[in-house]
C-alpha positions in Angstrom: 38.8 143.6 54.3 36.1 146.2 54.7 34.2 148.4 52.3 36.5 151.4 52.6 39.3 149.4 50.8 37.3 149.4 47.6 36.4 153.1 47.4 39.0 154.0 44.8 37.9 151.3 42.2 34.7 153.0 41.1 36.5 156.3 41.0 39.1 154.9 38.7 36.4 153.4 36.4 34.7 156.8 36.2 37.8 158.8 35.6 39.0 156.4 32.9 35.5 156.4 31.3 35.4 160.2 31.1 39.0 160.3 29.7 38.1 157.8 27.0 34.9 159.7 26.3 36.7 163.0 25.7 39.5 161.2 23.7 37.0 159.6 21.4 35.1 162.9 20.8 38.3 164.9 20.3 40.0 162.6 17.9 37.9 161.2 15.1 40.8 159.0 13.7 40.1 155.3 13.4 43.6 154.6 14.6 43.0 156.5 17.8 39.7 154.8 18.4 41.4 151.4 18.1 43.9 152.5 20.8 41.3 153.6 23.4 41.1 150.2 25.3 44.9 150.0 25.8 44.9 153.7 26.8 42.2 152.9 29.3 44.3 150.1 30.8 47.4 152.2 31.0 45.5 155.1 32.6 43.9 152.7 35.0 47.3 151.4 35.9 48.6 154.9 36.6 45.6 155.8 38.7 45.9 152.5 40.6 49.5 153.3 41.5 48.7 156.9 42.4 46.0 155.6 44.7 48.3 153.0 46.2 51.0 155.5 47.1 48.8 158.4 48.1 45.7 156.7 49.6 46.9 153.2 50.5 43.7 152.4 52.5 41.4 153.0 49.6 42.7 150.3 47.2 42.8 146.6 48.0 46.4 146.0 47.3 49.3 144.8 49.4 52.1 145.9 47.0 52.6 148.1 44.0 52.2 145.3 41.5 48.8 144.3 42.8 47.8 148.0 42.8 48.9 148.3 39.1 46.9 145.1 38.2 43.9 146.4 40.0 44.1 149.7 38.2 44.4 148.0 34.8 41.3 145.9 35.5 39.4 149.0 36.6 40.6 150.8 33.4 39.3 147.9 31.2 36.1 147.9 33.2 35.4 151.4 31.9 35.6 150.0 28.4 33.2 147.3 29.4 30.8 149.8 30.8 30.8 151.7 27.5 30.3 148.5 25.5 27.5 147.3 27.7 25.7 150.6 27.2 26.3 150.4 23.5 24.9 146.9 23.2 21.8 147.5 25.4 20.8 150.7 23.7 22.0 149.9 20.2 23.8 153.2 19.8 27.2 154.7 20.7 27.2 156.5 24.0 29.9 158.9 22.9 28.6 160.1 19.5 24.9 159.3 19.6 25.2 157.4 16.3 23.7 154.0 15.8 26.0 151.0 15.7 
């Protein structure tokens, strides 16, 4: 396994983070905000499968199921990045509000 097999993973995290950022800022409903983590996982899964079938050398997966699981984890990593920023700074990265 070399470094080029992991190039899609940070890309998936960034794309999912940006999609969640825009979703949270577009929809102010509490119901939609509670659904953002599962949406991130689903979007990550879709992107993992797209990477597996279009760029198989860029994702560390031997089959489609592993690619889907890798995408899901990468999608949830985007939620973790947001929560880490929120905890460190004490404010919401998306809205600029405290807490």
